[in-house]
C-alpha positions as CSV (number, residue, x, y, z in Angstrom):
1,M,-18.6,32.5,41.1
2,D,-21.8,33.3,39.3
3,F,-23.1,31.3,37.0
4,D,-23.3,34.0,34.6
5,F,-19.9,34.6,34.5
6,V,-19.1,31.2,34.3
7,M,-21.6,30.5,31.1
8,V,-19.8,33.3,29.3
9,L,-16.6,32.0,30.2
10,T,-17.1,28.5,28.6
11,I,-19.1,30.5,25.4
12,L,-15.4,32.5,24.8
13,L,-13.3,29.5,25.2
14,F,-15.1,27.5,23.0
15,L,-15.3,30.2,20.2
16,L,-11.9,30.4,20.7
17,S,-11.3,27.2,20.2
18,L,-13.2,26.6,17.2
19,G,-11.6,30.1,15.7
20,G,-8.1,28.0,16.5
21,Y,-9.2,25.2,14.7
22,V,-10.4,26.7,11.7
23,Y,-6.7,28.5,11.4
24,Y,-5.3,25.4,11.8
25,R,-7.5,23.6,8.9
26,R,-6.8,26.8,6.6
27,L,-3.2,26.5,7.4
28,L,-3.3,22.8,6.4
29,V,-4.9,23.4,3.2
30,L,-2.7,26.0,2.3
31,W,0.5,23.6,3.5
32,E,-1.4,20.8,0.9
33,E,-1.6,23.2,-1.7
34,R,1.9,24.5,-1.7
35,E,3.3,21.2,-1.5
36,A,1.0,20.2,-4.5
37,D,2.4,23.1,-6.6
38,N,5.9,22.0,-5.6
39,R,5.4,18.5,-6.6
40,S,4.0,19.8,-10.5
41,T,7.0,21.9,-10.7
42,Q,9.2,19.4,-10.1
43,T,7.9,17.1,-12.0
44,K,7.9,19.7,-14.9
45,D,11.7,19.9,-14.6
46,V,12.1,16.2,-14.5
47,F,10.4,16.1,-17.8
48,A,12.2,19.0,-19.4
49,K,15.6,17.5,-18.5
50,R,14.0,14.4,-20.0
51,L,13.3,16.1,-23.2
52,K,16.6,17.8,-23.4
53,N,18.3,14.5,-22.7
54,A,16.7,12.8,-25.8
55,Q,16.9,15.9,-27.8
56,K,20.7,15.7,-27.4
57,S,21.2,11.9,-27.7
58,S,19.2,12.0,-31.2
59,Q,21.5,15.1,-32.1
60,N,24.5,12.9,-31.2
61,V,23.4,9.9,-33.2
């Protein structure tokens, strides 16, 4: 094989792996943001239910 061909192939493989790594990190960040959003909405739902229960119990008294 020619040295130039091997060099070009190596550079292309490096760029491909670098692009895959960047894509993977971006997906990971998006996934973490989505999980954080889910946790915050679940927390809001829990507090809303507690507030409703507290209001019902205060009305029953």
